[in-house]
N, CA, C and O atoms as CSV, one atom per row, in Angstrom:
chain,resi,resn,atom,element,x,y,z
A,1,MET,N,N,0.831,-1.192,-0.012
A,1,MET,CA,C,-0.003,-0.011,-0.022
A,1,MET,C,C,0.865,1.244,0.008
A,1,MET,O,O,0.436,2.275,-0.510
A,2,GLY,N,N,2.033,1.206,0.574
A,2,GLY,CA,C,2.877,2.389,0.606
A,2,GLY,C,C,2.767,3.157,1.903
A,2,GLY,O,O,1.978,2.814,2.784
A,3,ILE,N,N,3.568,4.202,2.008
A,3,ILE,CA,C,3.587,5.022,3.229
A,3,ILE,C,C,2.614,6.175,3.063
A,3,ILE,O,O,2.567,6.816,2.013
A,4,THR,N,N,1.848,6.431,4.094
A,4,THR,CA,C,0.863,7.502,4.042
A,4,THR,C,C,1.155,8.501,5.153
A,4,THR,O,O,1.324,8.136,6.317
A,5,HIS,N,N,1.209,9.754,4.767
A,5,HIS,CA,C,1.384,10.867,5.717
A,5,HIS,C,C,0.179,11.779,5.600
A,5,HIS,O,O,-0.443,11.880,4.543
A,6,THR,N,N,-0.140,12.437,6.695
A,6,THR,CA,C,-1.181,13.451,6.680
A,6,THR,C,C,-0.801,14.569,7.651
A,6,THR,O,O,-0.064,14.333,8.608
A,7,THR,N,N,-1.286,15.750,7.416
A,7,THR,CA,C,-1.011,16.883,8.276
A,7,THR,C,C,-2.160,17.008,9.274
A,7,THR,O,O,-3.330,17.066,8.897
A,8,ILE,N,N,-1.797,17.047,10.552
A,8,ILE,CA,C,-2.822,17.182,11.601
A,8,ILE,C,C,-2.364,18.223,12.617
A,8,ILE,O,O,-1.178,18.307,12.936
A,9,PRO,N,N,-3.318,19.022,13.129
A,9,PRO,CA,C,-2.979,19.893,14.244
A,9,PRO,C,C,-3.136,19.158,15.561
A,9,PRO,O,O,-4.143,18.494,15.807
A,10,LEU,N,N,-2.111,19.290,16.411
A,10,LEU,CA,C,-2.142,18.713,17.756
A,10,LEU,C,C,-2.209,19.860,18.765
A,10,LEU,O,O,-1.507,20.862,18.631
A,11,GLY,N,N,-3.049,19.701,19.760
A,11,GLY,CA,C,-3.149,20.765,20.750
A,11,GLY,C,C,-3.176,20.209,22.156
A,11,GLY,O,O,-3.355,19.014,22.389
A,12,ASN,N,N,-2.990,21.144,23.091
A,12,ASN,CA,C,-3.057,20.816,24.520
A,12,ASN,C,C,-4.364,21.395,25.038
A,12,ASN,O,O,-4.455,22.608,25.228
A,13,PRO,N,N,-5.383,20.569,25.274
A,13,PRO,CA,C,-6.691,21.098,25.694
A,13,PRO,C,C,-6.697,21.665,27.111
A,13,PRO,O,O,-7.643,22.344,27.510
A,14,VAL,N,N,-5.647,21.385,27.863
A,14,VAL,CA,C,-5.550,21.938,29.219
A,14,VAL,C,C,-4.992,23.372,29.181
A,14,VAL,O,O,-5.290,24.191,30.050
A,15,LYS,N,N,-4.187,23.647,28.165
A,15,LYS,CA,C,-3.584,24.983,28.006
A,15,LYS,C,C,-4.025,25.577,26.687
A,15,LYS,O,O,-3.272,25.595,25.714
A,16,ARG,N,N,-5.252,26.060,26.665
A,16,ARG,CA,C,-5.827,26.612,25.423
A,16,ARG,C,C,-5.103,27.837,24.917
A,16,ARG,O,O,-5.249,28.194,23.748
A,17,GLU,N,N,-4.313,28.504,25.776
A,17,GLU,CA,C,-3.567,29.670,25.321
A,17,GLU,C,C,-2.424,29.296,24.369
A,17,GLU,O,O,-1.893,30.154,23.664
A,18,LEU,N,N,-2.053,28.019,24.353
A,18,LEU,CA,C,-1.020,27.564,23.420
A,18,LEU,C,C,-1.657,27.209,22.107
A,18,LEU,O,O,-2.626,26.450,22.069
A,19,ALA,N,N,-1.133,27.742,21.034
A,19,ALA,CA,C,-1.666,27.488,19.686
A,19,ALA,C,C,-1.413,26.001,19.341
A,19,ALA,O,O,-0.383,25.443,19.718
A,20,PRO,N,N,-2.344,25.378,18.636
A,20,PRO,CA,C,-2.090,24.019,18.160
A,20,PRO,C,C,-0.878,23.975,17.242
A,20,PRO,O,O,-0.556,24.964,16.584
A,21,LEU,N,N,-0.223,22.858,17.197
A,21,LEU,CA,C,0.966,22.663,16.388
A,21,LEU,C,C,0.622,21.743,15.248
A,21,LEU,O,O,0.156,20.626,15.475
A,22,GLU,N,N,0.845,22.190,14.013
A,22,GLU,CA,C,0.582,21.367,12.839
A,22,GLU,C,C,1.768,20.472,12.591
A,22,GLU,O,O,2.897,20.954,12.495
A,23,VAL,N,N,1.533,19.157,12.482
A,23,VAL,CA,C,2.620,18.208,12.258
A,23,VAL,C,C,2.271,17.317,11.065
A,23,VAL,O,O,1.101,17.069,10.772
A,24,ASN,N,N,3.301,16.854,10.398
A,24,ASN,CA,C,3.132,15.896,9.315
A,24,ASN,C,C,3.312,14.535,9.964
A,24,ASN,O,O,4.409,14.203,10.412
A,25,ALA,N,N,2.245,13.742,10.020
A,25,ALA,CA,C,2.255,12.484,10.747
A,25,ALA,C,C,2.200,11.295,9.805
A,25,ALA,O,O,1.432,11.288,8.843
A,26,LEU,N,N,3.017,10.291,10.085
A,26,LEU,CA,C,2.902,8.986,9.419
A,26,LEU,C,C,1.576,8.387,9.893
A,26,LEU,O,O,1.337,8.262,11.094
A,27,SER,N,N,0.749,8.031,8.972
A,27,SER,CA,C,-0.561,7.435,9.291
A,27,SER,C,C,-0.455,5.927,9.090
A,27,SER,O,O,-0.289,5.444,7.970
A,28,ASP,N,N,-0.556,5.185,10.212
A,28,ASP,CA,C,-0.286,3.764,10.166
A,28,ASP,C,C,-1.428,3.006,10.853
A,28,ASP,O,O,-1.553,3.045,12.077
A,29,THR,N,N,-2.240,2.331,10.081
A,29,THR,CA,C,-3.374,1.558,10.642
A,29,THR,C,C,-2.898,0.288,11.354
A,29,THR,O,O,-3.679,-0.362,12.049
A,30,GLY,N,N,-1.617,-0.066,11.184
A,30,GLY,CA,C,-1.057,-1.201,11.869
A,30,GLY,C,C,-0.501,-0.829,13.238
A,30,GLY,O,O,-0.227,-1.704,14.059
A,31,ALA,N,N,-0.333,0.472,13.483
A,31,ALA,CA,C,0.076,0.944,14.796
A,31,ALA,C,C,-1.150,1.337,15.579
A,31,ALA,O,O,-2.198,1.578,14.980
A,32,LEU,N,N,-1.068,1.412,16.867
A,32,LEU,CA,C,-2.248,1.694,17.682
A,32,LEU,C,C,-2.363,3.124,18.137
A,32,LEU,O,O,-3.434,3.722,18.028
A,33,HIS,N,N,-1.291,3.686,18.641
A,33,HIS,CA,C,-1.340,4.925,19.406
A,33,HIS,C,C,-0.883,6.144,18.609
A,33,HIS,O,O,-0.370,6.029,17.497
A,34,LEU,N,N,-1.083,7.302,19.207
A,34,LEU,CA,C,-0.447,8.515,18.732
A,34,LEU,C,C,0.954,8.536,19.349
A,34,LEU,O,O,1.111,8.356,20.557
A,35,CYS,N,N,1.945,8.753,18.527
A,35,CYS,CA,C,3.328,8.897,19.006
A,35,CYS,C,C,3.820,10.259,18.495
A,35,CYS,O,O,3.412,10.731,17.434
A,36,MET,N,N,4.723,10.881,19.297
A,36,MET,CA,C,5.288,12.141,18.871
A,36,MET,C,C,6.700,12.281,19.375
A,36,MET,O,O,7.055,11.721,20.413
A,37,PRO,N,N,7.521,13.036,18.637
A,37,PRO,CA,C,8.872,13.293,19.103
A,37,PRO,C,C,8.855,14.183,20.374
A,37,PRO,O,O,7.876,14.870,20.665
A,38,GLN,N,N,9.934,14.137,21.077
A,38,GLN,CA,C,10.025,14.910,22.310
A,38,GLN,C,C,9.833,16.403,22.123
A,38,GLN,O,O,9.217,17.054,22.966
A,39,HIS,N,N,10.350,16.959,21.034
A,39,HIS,CA,C,10.220,18.415,20.842
A,39,HIS,C,C,8.778,18.837,20.646
A,39,HIS,O,O,8.428,19.964,20.993
A,40,VAL,N,N,7.927,17.978,20.103
A,40,VAL,CA,C,6.509,18.294,19.935
A,40,VAL,C,C,5.858,18.327,21.307
A,40,VAL,O,O,5.096,19.248,21.602
A,41,ALA,N,N,6.143,17.335,22.157
A,41,ALA,CA,C,5.581,17.320,23.488
A,41,ALA,C,C,6.021,18.545,24.291
A,41,ALA,O,O,5.241,19.092,25.071
A,42,ILE,N,N,7.248,18.965,24.103
A,42,ILE,CA,C,7.753,20.152,24.827
A,42,ILE,C,C,7.049,21.417,24.342
A,42,ILE,O,O,6.628,22.243,25.152
A,43,LEU,N,N,6.918,21.571,23.014
A,43,LEU,CA,C,6.270,22.763,22.439
A,43,LEU,C,C,4.796,22.849,22.891
A,43,LEU,O,O,4.276,23.945,23.099
A,44,LEU,N,N,4.142,21.717,23.037
A,44,LEU,CA,C,2.741,21.725,23.492
A,44,LEU,C,C,2.611,21.713,25.001
A,44,LEU,O,O,1.498,21.735,25.526
A,45,ASP,N,N,3.728,21.680,25.706
A,45,ASP,CA,C,3.756,21.659,27.165
A,45,ASP,C,C,2.893,20.543,27.740
A,45,ASP,O,O,2.132,20.728,28.690
A,46,LEU,N,N,3.044,19.391,27.128
A,46,LEU,CA,C,2.289,18.202,27.591
A,46,LEU,C,C,2.982,17.561,28.790
A,46,LEU,O,O,4.202,17.398,28.794
A,47,GLN,N,N,2.227,17.213,29.769
A,47,GLN,CA,C,2.781,16.661,30.999
A,47,GLN,C,C,2.831,15.132,30.950
A,47,GLN,O,O,1.891,14.473,30.505
A,48,GLU,N,N,3.949,14.593,31.419
A,48,GLU,CA,C,4.065,13.137,31.485
A,48,GLU,C,C,3.117,12.623,32.565
A,48,GLU,O,O,3.118,13.091,33.704
A,49,GLN,N,N,2.303,11.637,32.162
A,49,GLN,CA,C,1.344,11.024,33.110
A,49,GLN,C,C,1.932,9.761,33.717
A,49,GLN,O,O,1.647,9.428,34.867
A,50,GLU,N,N,2.748,9.063,32.949
A,50,GLU,CA,C,3.358,7.800,33.423
A,50,GLU,C,C,4.363,7.360,32.365
A,50,GLU,O,O,4.523,7.986,31.317
A,51,LYS,N,N,5.033,6.253,32.686
A,51,LYS,CA,C,5.896,5.594,31.681
A,51,LYS,C,C,5.093,4.415,31.086
A,51,LYS,O,O,4.293,3.782,31.776
A,52,ARG,N,N,5.325,4.145,29.818
A,52,ARG,CA,C,4.736,2.996,29.160
A,52,ARG,C,C,5.853,2.177,28.538
A,52,ARG,O,O,6.860,2.724,28.089
A,53,GLU,N,N,5.674,0.891,28.515
A,53,GLU,CA,C,6.611,0.019,27.878
A,53,GLU,C,C,6.069,-0.331,26.478
A,53,GLU,O,O,4.936,-0.791,26.338
A,54,VAL,N,N,6.879,-0.110,25.477
A,54,VAL,CA,C,6.480,-0.406,24.093
A,54,VAL,C,C,7.427,-1.459,23.504
A,54,VAL,O,O,8.616,-1.516,23.818
A,55,THR,N,N,6.839,-2.285,22.636
A,55,THR,CA,C,7.645,-3.263,21.925
A,55,THR,C,C,7.896,-2.722,20.511
A,55,THR,O,O,6.964,-2.367,19.789
A,56,LEU,N,N,9.165,-2.670,20.143
A,56,LEU,CA,C,9.539,-2.133,18.835
A,56,LEU,C,C,9.489,-3.259,17.771
A,56,LEU,O,O,9.343,-4.437,18.098
A,57,ALA,N,N,9.612,-2.864,16.521
A,57,ALA,CA,C,9.493,-3.826,15.413
A,57,ALA,C,C,10.527,-4.936,15.522
A,57,ALA,O,O,10.266,-6.052,15.072
A,58,ASP,N,N,11.675,-4.672,16.095
A,58,ASP,CA,C,12.702,-5.717,16.225
A,58,ASP,C,C,12.518,-6.593,17.450
A,58,ASP,O,O,13.353,-7.452,17.734
A,59,GLY,N,N,11.417,-6.378,18.184
A,59,GLY,CA,C,11.116,-7.202,19.346
A,59,GLY,C,C,11.645,-6.658,20.653
A,59,GLY,O,O,11.282,-7.146,21.723
A,60,SER,N,N,12.515,-5.635,20.577
A,60,SER,CA,C,13.068,-5.071,21.801
A,60,SER,C,C,12.010,-4.211,22.488
A,60,SER,O,O,11.059,-3.744,21.861
A,61,ARG,N,N,12.202,-4.013,23.801
A,61,ARG,CA,C,11.237,-3.221,24.579
A,61,ARG,C,C,11.929,-1.959,25.094
A,61,ARG,O,O,13.131,-1.934,25.362
A,62,LEU,N,N,11.107,-0.911,25.218
A,62,LEU,CA,C,11.590,0.403,25.583
A,62,LEU,C,C,10.567,1.091,26.461
A,62,LEU,O,O,9.371,1.031,26.174
A,63,GLN,N,N,11.005,1.742,27.519
A,63,GLN,CA,C,10.103,2.555,28.314
A,63,GLN,C,C,10.125,3.974,27.783
A,63,GLN,O,O,11.187,4.557,27.566
A,64,VAL,N,N,8.924,4.525,27.576
A,64,VAL,CA,C,8.803,5.876,27.015
A,64,VAL,C,C,7.794,6.675,27.844
A,64,VAL,O,O,6.905,6.096,28.470
A,65,PRO,N,N,7.933,8.013,27.847
A,65,PRO,CA,C,6.928,8.850,28.517
A,65,PRO,C,C,5.578,8.779,27.793
A,65,PRO,O,O,5.503,8.751,26.565
A,66,TYR,N,N,4.511,8.752,28.613
A,66,TYR,CA,C,3.160,8.798,28.079
A,66,TYR,C,C,2.578,10.118,28.553
A,66,TYR,O,O,2.446,10.357,29.753
A,67,VAL,N,N,2.223,10.992,27.577
A,67,VAL,CA,C,1.772,12.350,27.885
A,67,VAL,C,C,0.325,12.554,27.484
A,67,VAL,O,O,-0.243,11.775,26.719
A,68,GLY,N,N,-0.256,13.610,28.012
A,68,GLY,CA,C,-1.620,13.921,27.578
A,68,GLY,C,C,-2.321,14.803,28.570
A,68,GLY,O,O,-1.778,15.144,29.621
A,69,PRO,N,N,-3.527,15.168,28.229
A,69,PRO,CA,C,-4.233,14.768,27.028
A,69,PRO,C,C,-3.765,15.566,25.800
A,69,PRO,O,O,-3.211,16.658,25.930
A,70,VAL,N,N,-3.994,15.008,24.631
A,70,VAL,CA,C,-3.699,15.641,23.342
A,70,VAL,C,C,-4.999,15.742,22.550
A,70,VAL,O,O,-5.771,14.787,22.469
A,71,GLU,N,N,-5.223,16.911,21.974
A,71,GLU,CA,C,-6.399,17.105,21.124
A,71,GLU,C,C,-5.924,17.047,19.662
A,71,GLU,O,O,-4.995,17.751,19.266
A,72,ILE,N,N,-6.579,16.200,18.885
A,72,ILE,CA,C,-6.254,16.039,17.438
A,72,ILE,C,C,-7.474,16.503,16.635
A,72,ILE,O,O,-8.616,16.192,16.972
A,73,HIS,N,N,-7.205,17.239,15.590
A,73,HIS,CA,C,-8.253,17.647,14.627
A,73,HIS,C,C,-7.962,17.046,13.260
A,73,HIS,O,O,-6.805,16.916,12.861
A,74,PHE,N,N,-8.997,16.691,12.563
A,74,PHE,CA,C,-8.884,16.274,11.181
A,74,PHE,C,C,-10.222,16.597,10.492
A,74,PHE,O,O,-11.253,16.013,10.825
A,75,GLY,N,N,-10.195,17.509,9.554
A,75,GLY,CA,C,-11.438,17.890,8.887
A,75,GLY,C,C,-12.457,18.376,9.895
A,75,GLY,O,O,-12.179,19.281,10.681
A,76,ASN,N,N,-13.638,17.777,9.875
A,76,ASN,CA,C,-14.696,18.131,10.844
A,76,ASN,C,C,-14.717,17.183,12.037
A,76,ASN,O,O,-15.764,16.993,12.657
A,77,ARG,N,N,-13.595,16.597,12.358
A,77,ARG,CA,C,-13.485,15.626,13.447
A,77,ARG,C,C,-12.449,16.075,14.452
A,77,ARG,O,O,-11.551,16.858,14.145
A,78,ARG,N,N,-12.599,15.552,15.682
A,78,ARG,CA,C,-11.543,15.743,16.693
A,78,ARG,C,C,-11.660,14.618,17.703
A,78,ARG,O,O,-12.698,13.969,17.836
A,79,CYS,N,N,-10.547,14.409,18.416
A,79,CYS,CA,C,-10.565,13.404,19.502
A,79,CYS,C,C,-9.517,13.832,20.517
A,79,CYS,O,O,-8.692,14.709,20.262
A,80,PHE,N,N,-9.574,13.184,21.677
A,80,PHE,CA,C,-8.616,13.436,22.760
A,80,PHE,C,C,-7.975,12.088,23.094
A,80,PHE,O,O,-8.666,11.096,23.324
A,81,VAL,N,N,-6.647,12.074,23.114
A,81,VAL,CA,C,-5.901,10.836,23.368
A,81,VAL,C,C,-4.671,11.144,24.190
A,81,VAL,O,O,-4.320,12.305,24.398
A,82,GLY,N,N,-4.019,10.094,24.655
A,82,GLY,CA,C,-2.674,10.193,25.197
A,82,GLY,C,C,-1.693,9.911,24.081
A,82,GLY,O,O,-2.091,9.468,23.003
A,83,ALA,N,N,-0.406,10.161,24.324
A,83,ALA,CA,C,0.609,9.943,23.301
A,83,ALA,C,C,1.883,9.397,23.903
A,83,ALA,O,O,2.287,9.787,24.998
A,84,MET,N,N,2.512,8.490,23.176
A,84,MET,CA,C,3.835,8.007,23.530
A,84,MET,C,C,4.859,8.983,22.967
A,84,MET,O,O,4.778,9.360,21.798
A,85,VAL,N,N,5.812,9.389,23.779
A,85,VAL,CA,C,6.871,10.266,23.308
A,85,VAL,C,C,8.066,9.407,22.868
A,85,VAL,O,O,8.808,8.848,23.676
A,86,MET,N,N,8.204,9.338,21.549
A,86,MET,CA,C,9.261,8.488,20.975
A,86,MET,C,C,9.394,8.797,19.490
A,86,MET,O,O,8.458,9.304,18.872
A,87,GLY,N,N,10.533,8.499,18.928
A,87,GLY,CA,C,10.746,8.613,17.519
A,87,GLY,C,C,11.085,10.009,17.047
A,87,GLY,O,O,11.191,10.946,17.838
A,88,ASP,N,N,11.254,10.129,15.731
A,88,ASP,CA,C,11.672,11.412,15.144
A,88,ASP,C,C,10.531,12.034,14.299
A,88,ASP,O,O,10.723,13.090,13.696
A,89,GLU,N,N,9.375,11.401,14.255
A,89,GLU,CA,C,8.245,11.985,13.565
A,89,GLU,C,C,6.948,11.556,14.274
A,89,GLU,O,O,6.918,10.552,14.986
A,90,ALA,N,N,5.899,12.324,14.064
A,90,ALA,CA,C,4.624,11.951,14.653
A,90,ALA,C,C,4.046,10.746,13.922
A,90,ALA,O,O,4.256,10.577,12.721
A,91,LEU,N,N,3.317,9.912,14.656
A,91,LEU,CA,C,2.669,8.737,14.107
A,91,LEU,C,C,1.215,8.743,14.536
A,91,LEU,O,O,0.923,8.805,15.731
A,92,LEU,N,N,0.309,8.679,13.590
A,92,LEU,CA,C,-1.109,8.595,13.873
A,92,LEU,C,C,-1.548,7.180,13.722
A,92,LEU,O,O,-1.615,6.662,12.608
A,93,GLY,N,N,-1.859,6.521,14.853
A,93,GLY,CA,C,-2.220,5.102,14.848
A,93,GLY,C,C,-3.727,4.873,14.745
A,93,GLY,O,O,-4.511,5.807,14.579
A,94,ALA,N,N,-4.099,3.609,14.849
A,94,ALA,CA,C,-5.494,3.188,14.642
A,94,ALA,C,C,-6.469,3.725,15.675
A,94,ALA,O,O,-7.619,4.006,15.337
A,95,ILE,N,N,-6.043,3.878,16.933
A,95,ILE,CA,C,-6.968,4.338,17.966
A,95,ILE,C,C,-7.504,5.732,17.682
A,95,ILE,O,O,-8.723,5.901,17.656
A,96,PRO,N,N,-6.647,6.761,17.462
A,96,PRO,CA,C,-7.218,8.038,17.105
A,96,PRO,C,C,-7.932,8.064,15.747
A,96,PRO,O,O,-8.909,8.794,15.581
A,97,MET,N,N,-7.463,7.289,14.795
A,97,MET,CA,C,-8.138,7.229,13.485
A,97,MET,C,C,-9.533,6.642,13.620
A,97,MET,O,O,-10.474,7.136,12.999
A,98,GLU,N,N,-9.681,5.581,14.432
A,98,GLU,CA,C,-10.992,4.998,14.654
A,98,GLU,C,C,-11.904,5.963,15.437
A,98,GLU,O,O,-13.098,6.094,15.166
A,99,ASP,N,N,-11.292,6.615,16.398
A,99,ASP,CA,C,-12.096,7.555,17.227
A,99,ASP,C,C,-12.667,8.679,16.375
A,99,ASP,O,O,-13.781,9.139,16.626
A,100,MET,N,N,-11.910,9.132,15.359
A,100,MET,CA,C,-12.423,10.210,14.494
A,100,MET,C,C,-13.121,9.649,13.246
A,100,MET,O,O,-13.583,10.424,12.408
A,101,ASP,N,N,-13.207,8.321,13.106
A,101,ASP,CA,C,-13.825,7.652,11.967
A,101,ASP,C,C,-13.142,8.084,10.667
A,101,ASP,O,O,-13.785,8.567,9.735
A,102,LEU,N,N,-11.819,7.894,10.636
A,102,LEU,CA,C,-11.053,8.195,9.430
A,102,LEU,C,C,-10.679,6.904,8.735
A,102,LEU,O,O,-10.594,5.850,9.366
A,103,VAL,N,N,-10.458,6.986,7.442
A,103,VAL,CA,C,-10.030,5.847,6.643
A,103,VAL,C,C,-8.816,6.225,5.822
A,103,VAL,O,O,-8.589,7.403,5.547
A,104,VAL,N,N,-8.039,5.236,5.430
A,104,VAL,CA,C,-6.929,5.428,4.542
A,104,VAL,C,C,-7.309,4.867,3.182
A,104,VAL,O,O,-7.616,3.681,3.058
A,105,ARG,N,N,-7.289,5.718,2.159
A,105,ARG,CA,C,-7.591,5.285,0.803
A,105,ARG,C,C,-6.312,4.757,0.184
A,105,ARG,O,O,-5.392,5.535,-0.071
A,106,PRO,N,N,-6.222,3.431,-0.071
A,106,PRO,CA,C,-4.997,2.830,-0.552
A,106,PRO,C,C,-4.531,3.328,-1.924
A,106,PRO,O,O,-3.328,3.480,-2.136
A,107,MET,N,N,-5.424,3.578,-2.832
A,107,MET,CA,C,-5.016,3.984,-4.183
A,107,MET,C,C,-4.315,5.346,-4.202
A,107,MET,O,O,-3.356,5.540,-4.950
A,108,THR,N,N,-4.789,6.281,-3.387
A,108,THR,CA,C,-4.217,7.615,-3.379
A,108,THR,C,C,-3.313,7.863,-2.183
A,108,THR,O,O,-2.672,8.909,-2.077
A,109,ARG,N,N,-3.270,6.879,-1.276
A,109,ARG,CA,C,-2.493,6.974,-0.025
A,109,ARG,C,C,-2.822,8.260,0.727
A,109,ARG,O,O,-1.925,8.995,1.140
A,110,GLU,N,N,-4.091,8.519,0.896
A,110,GLU,CA,C,-4.530,9.685,1.674
A,110,GLU,C,C,-5.451,9.266,2.787
A,110,GLU,O,O,-6.216,8.308,2.675
A,111,VAL,N,N,-5.352,10.034,3.895
A,111,VAL,CA,C,-6.255,9.867,5.024
A,111,VAL,C,C,-7.449,10.762,4.758
A,111,VAL,O,O,-7.296,11.904,4.324
A,112,MET,N,N,-8.641,10.238,5.019
A,112,MET,CA,C,-9.834,11.017,4.752
A,112,MET,C,C,-10.943,10.659,5.722
A,112,MET,O,O,-10.933,9.588,6.328
A,113,VAL,N,N,-11.891,11.559,5.863
A,113,VAL,CA,C,-13.113,11.287,6.635
A,113,VAL,C,C,-13.824,10.142,5.978
A,113,VAL,O,O,-13.905,10.085,4.751
A,114,ASN,N,N,-14.342,9.224,6.767
A,114,ASN,CA,C,-15.095,8.068,6.228
A,114,ASN,C,C,-16.233,8.556,5.342
A,114,ASN,O,O,-17.128,9.246,5.829
A,115,PRO,N,N,-16.224,8.216,4.046
A,115,PRO,CA,C,-17.289,8.696,3.139
A,115,PRO,C,C,-18.643,8.140,3.500
A,115,PRO,O,O,-19.656,8.697,3.078
A,116,SER,N,N,-18.707,7.038,4.282
A,116,SER,CA,C,-20.010,6.497,4.711
A,116,SER,C,C,-20.651,7.313,5.808
A,116,SER,O,O,-21.849,7.187,6.062
A,117,SER,N,N,-19.862,8.152,6.462
A,117,SER,CA,C,-20.383,9.010,7.542
A,117,SER,C,C,-19.680,10.382,7.458
A,117,SER,O,O,-18.876,10.713,8.330
A,118,PRO,N,N,-19.973,11.168,6.430
A,118,PRO,CA,C,-19.216,12.402,6.189
A,118,PRO,C,C,-19.498,13.542,7.169
A,118,PRO,O,O,-18.671,14.445,7.296
A,119,ASN,N,N,-20.626,13.530,7.856
A,119,ASN,CA,C,-21.027,14.680,8.685
A,119,ASN,C,C,-20.664,14.541,10.150
A,119,ASN,O,O,-20.421,15.536,10.833
A,120,ILE,N,N,-20.626,13.324,10.629
A,120,ILE,CA,C,-20.374,13.085,12.062
A,120,ILE,C,C,-19.663,11.732,12.194
A,120,ILE,O,O,-20.008,10.795,11.473
A,121,PRO,N,N,-18.711,11.610,13.068
A,121,PRO,CA,C,-18.024,10.318,13.224
A,121,PRO,C,C,-18.992,9.213,13.657
A,121,PRO,O,O,-19.853,9.427,14.511
A,122,LEU,N,N,-18.840,8.061,13.071
A,122,LEU,CA,C,-19.645,6.890,13.405
A,122,LEU,C,C,-18.807,5.964,14.282
A,122,LEU,O,O,-17.654,5.675,13.962
A,123,SER,N,N,-19.377,5.510,15.369
A,123,SER,CA,C,-18.714,4.554,16.249
A,123,SER,C,C,-19.597,3.344,16.459
A,123,SER,O,O,-20.819,3.416,16.333
A,124,MET,N,N,-18.963,2.233,16.780
A,124,MET,CA,C,-19.675,0.997,17.073
A,124,MET,C,C,-19.686,0.867,18.602
A,124,MET,O,O,-18.626,0.839,19.227
A,125,ALA,N,N,-20.869,0.789,19.199
A,125,ALA,CA,C,-20.970,0.594,20.643
A,125,ALA,C,C,-22.056,-0.449,20.891
A,125,ALA,O,O,-23.247,-0.178,20.732
A,126,LYS,N,N,-21.628,-1.630,21.279
A,126,LYS,CA,C,-22.594,-2.714,21.506
A,126,LYS,C,C,-22.472,-3.146,22.983
A,126,LYS,O,O,-21.383,-3.219,23.552
A,127,GLY,N,N,-23.604,-3.415,23.545
A,127,GLY,CA,C,-23.600,-3.864,24.927
A,127,GLY,C,C,-24.827,-4.662,25.223
A,127,GLY,O,O,-25.532,-5.098,24.312
A,128,ALA,N,N,-25.087,-4.855,26.477
A,128,ALA,CA,C,-26.249,-5.628,26.921
A,128,ALA,C,C,-27.555,-4.916,26.472
A,128,ALA,O,O,-27.577,-3.698,26.292
A,129,GLY,N,N,-28.578,-5.662,26.309
A,129,GLY,CA,C,-29.882,-5.112,25.903
A,129,GLY,C,C,-30.401,-4.124,26.935
A,129,GLY,O,O,-29.942,-4.084,28.076
A,130,ARG,N,N,-31.363,-3.337,26.504
A,130,ARG,CA,C,-31.905,-2.296,27.376
A,130,ARG,C,C,-32.792,-2.864,28.439
A,130,ARG,O,O,-33.330,-2.119,29.258
């Protein structure tokens, strides 16, 4: 399918006086979380909530800071998530993409609002009967 990048604004919802920061993020449906380089977390003044252990592609494990909350916008969508501070570029994983109901179009390698629900994000929530 190839590598897909998209531009997203990231913000600190606790400190609204700080302007959102626009980043070019690798969009990876095989990854789960939002990840960001340390300089992005510093610019957004995001506070470390805890350490998280992550498993890298080579099988090694690494402890990284987990910061948040982070506000992400895309088109007419937004969500609030935590982020792992690691790497040299932002990574938009499946959890925030699902939360905002975004899809990756393989032919054009673009992230887009789900065309089946263009006006409002659609989520699946199933539970016990009423």
